[in-house]
N, C-alpha and C positions, 0 to 999 in steps of 0.2 A: 121515411121521415113523411110524410102528408099526412101521417095520422097519427104520429106524435102530437105534432101540428096542434091537430087539432082535439084531442084530449088534454095537449095542456089547455090550452083558449075552452077550453068547457069546465075545467076544471076548477078558473081565475075566479067566478061568483062565488065559488062555493069559499074563497079565504076572506075574499071582503067585508062579510058577514062578521057581525058582533059588530064590538062596541071601535070609540073611535078614541086618541089619545090625540085631544085637543094640543093644539102650538099657542105662543102668549105674541099673538101673532093674529089678527080675528081676517087678520084677509087674508094668510096664507092659507093653499089644499089643506086636507088633513089626510095625513096617511088613515086608513083603513085596517085593524089592528085586530084581528081575534077575539075575544074575553081571556077565551081559558091560554094564547098558545101565547101573549107575554106579557109579563109583571116587571113597572119598571117601578125604582124606585126616585124622585128627587133628589142634586147635589144641594149640600147647600155653592160649591162652583166647579169649577173646572180646571185642568192645567191644560196649556196652547203651546203650542211649537212656531214658531212663528222664523220665516229666511230673510233674511236680507241674497234678492239671485247678485245686488251688481259688488260685493261685499261678500259675500258666501259665509257670513256667519247667522248660525242657529242661534236662539232665545228663548228660551222657558219664560212663559209667559203665565202669570197667573191670575185668573180673575175670581169674582164673586156672581154670583145671580146678582141682573141690577148694576152691574156697578162696572163702570167703564172709563177703559184703562188704553195710555199711551202704546205702541207697535208701531216705532220708527219714524213716520207722518200717518200716518194711519186711528183711527179712536178705534178697537174690540169694544161691542159688548154684548155680556152673556144674558145675553131673555130668561132660557135653564139649561139646565143637563139633569143628562137623565141615563139613568142603568138598569142592567136585568138587581133586582133584589134582591137573591142571589148570587148575584159577583160585580163587587163593584170595580173588577183589575179587567171586565166584560168590555161587552159590548159600549160604552157611552157613546152619546147622544148631544149634539147643546145648538140652541140654538142663539144665533148668531149674527149680531148685527157690523157689522166694518165701516167703516167712513172715512172720505179723505176728507177731511175740517175748510181744508185750503179752497178745493171748490167746490164743498158743499154739498155734495154728491156722494151719493148710501152703492156702498162696490158688491156686496155682500147683502141679502139679510135672508137666513133662515136657518131650516138646522143642514149643519156635519154631522159627522161619524165621524168616530176616534176610528174603528179598521177597515174603514172605507173614506178617504178626505181626496180619492180623484174622483166619488161617487157625485159631490155636489163640490166645489170649488170653486175655492177667490180666485177672478180671473183679473189678475194687476198683473206689470211688465213686473213690477222691482217684489212684486213682493207677497207669499204662503204664507199664510197661519189657517193652521188643523188640531182637532181635538186633538191630546195627546187619551185623556183620561178624568171622569168626574170627580168633584173630591164631600169631605161629609162633615170636615172640619175647617 
């Protein structure tokens, strides 16, 4: 078991080499992605899903890049949506900023991944928002 953990830790620096995919927010940490591992294309928008936990109603939310749309008492802004260039329905990930305008508070600001919404999720007592896929038209 210890040998396996040591081998994995030794291999990690190899995966961190190559180009870096930048984020639309200069203050955010940059994910390291090897140059030939992933070729991402940028979509024109994203399809999101919002859940009001109080009522149990799930609502589709469409947003274009740079646009802010309301969801319940929140405002959702899409900075950018990326997807594997050979598979638009594949691993989409979006840079979202989710704000509560009534309290003037940013609740979420970062990448959200379609296939793993819990990996980097909105933490709100009433609402859940997650990425479904990127759009290109």
